[in-house]
matplotlib code that plots the C-alpha trace (Angstrom):
import matplotlib.pyplot as plt

x = [-8.6, -6.0, -2.9, -1.2, -2.4, 0.3, -0.6, 2.8, 4.6, 6.1, 10.2, 10.3, 9.2, 10.0, 9.2, 7.1, 10.4, 12.1, 8.8, 8.2, 12.1, 11.9, 8.6, 10.1, 13.5, 11.2, 9.4, 12.7, 14.2, 11.1, 9.0, 6.3, 5.4, 4.1, 1.4, 0.6, 0.2, -1.6, -4.1, -4.4, -4.2, -5.6, -3.1, -2.3, -3.4, -2.1, 0.3, 1.6, 5.5, 5.9, 3.6, 5.4, 4.7, 5.4, 8.1, 8.1, 10.7, 10.1, 9.7, 11.2, 14.8, 17.2, 15.0, 17.3, 14.3, 11.9, 8.1, 7.4, 3.7, 2.6, -1.1, -4.2, -5.5, -8.8, -9.6, -8.9, -8.8, -4.8, -2.0, -0.4, 3.3, 6.2, 9.8, 12.4, 15.1, 12.8, 10.0, 7.4, 3.9, 2.3, -1.0, -0.2]
y = [-8.5, -6.1, -7.7, -5.0, -6.8, -9.1, -12.7, -13.4, -14.3, -11.7, -11.3, -10.6, -8.4, -5.0, -2.8, 0.1, 2.5, 0.4, 1.0, 4.6, 5.2, 3.4, 5.0, 8.6, 7.7, 6.8, 10.4, 12.2, 10.5, 10.6, 13.8, 13.4, 9.9, 11.4, 13.1, 9.8, 7.9, 10.6, 10.4, 6.7, 5.7, 6.3, 6.6, 4.3, 6.0, 5.7, 2.9, 0.9, 1.2, -2.8, -3.3, -5.4, -5.1, -7.3, -6.5, -7.7, -7.6, -5.2, -6.9, -4.2, -4.2, -6.5, -7.1, -5.2, -2.9, -3.7, -2.8, -0.9, -0.3, 3.4, 3.0, 1.7, 1.3, 3.3, 1.5, -2.1, -4.2, -4.4, -2.5, 0.4, -0.1, 2.1, 0.9, 3.7, 2.2, 3.0, 4.8, 2.4, 1.8, -1.5, -2.9, -5.6]
z = [-8.4, -9.1, -10.1, -8.2, -4.9, -4.0, -3.2, -2.3, 1.2, 3.3, 3.4, 7.2, 9.9, 11.6, 14.5, 14.3, 14.5, 11.8, 9.7, 10.3, 9.6, 6.1, 5.3, 6.1, 4.1, 1.2, 1.7, 1.7, -1.0, -3.4, -2.4, -4.7, -3.2, 0.3, -2.2, -3.8, -0.3, 1.1, -2.1, -2.3, 1.2, 4.8, 8.0, 10.2, 13.0, 16.7, 16.5, 19.6, 19.3, 20.0, 17.0, 14.5, 10.5, 7.6, 5.1, 1.3, -1.4, -3.8, -7.6, -9.3, -10.4, -8.6, -5.9, -3.4, -2.3, 0.6, 0.8, 3.9, 5.0, 4.8, 5.4, 4.3, 0.5, 0.0, -3.1, -1.9, 1.5, 1.4, 2.8, 1.2, 0.7, -0.4, -1.4, -0.4, -2.9, -6.2, -4.7, -6.1, -4.2, -4.2, -2.2, -0.3]

ax = plt.figure().add_subplot(projection="3d")
ax.plot(x, y, z, "-o")
ax.set_aspect("equal")
plt.show()
């Protein structure tokens, strides 16, 4: 198993609008990130606005970033998460 697939516990949860806003912020801040996510994951599809999503702490830097689900990983059974603070991607 890839070491990029986290075996850690989530930090918290967020609503669908919060998740979508965080991912949009990441794409806005790091324009190349949107292409990377599209190439390496599949979209979430139709999502219920009341749905709740896990949020993880980004392990890069000072740990102030949070990882938000941006799709489903193509190459692994995992969630594809992005950090709006540093632009990193992770499988969770």
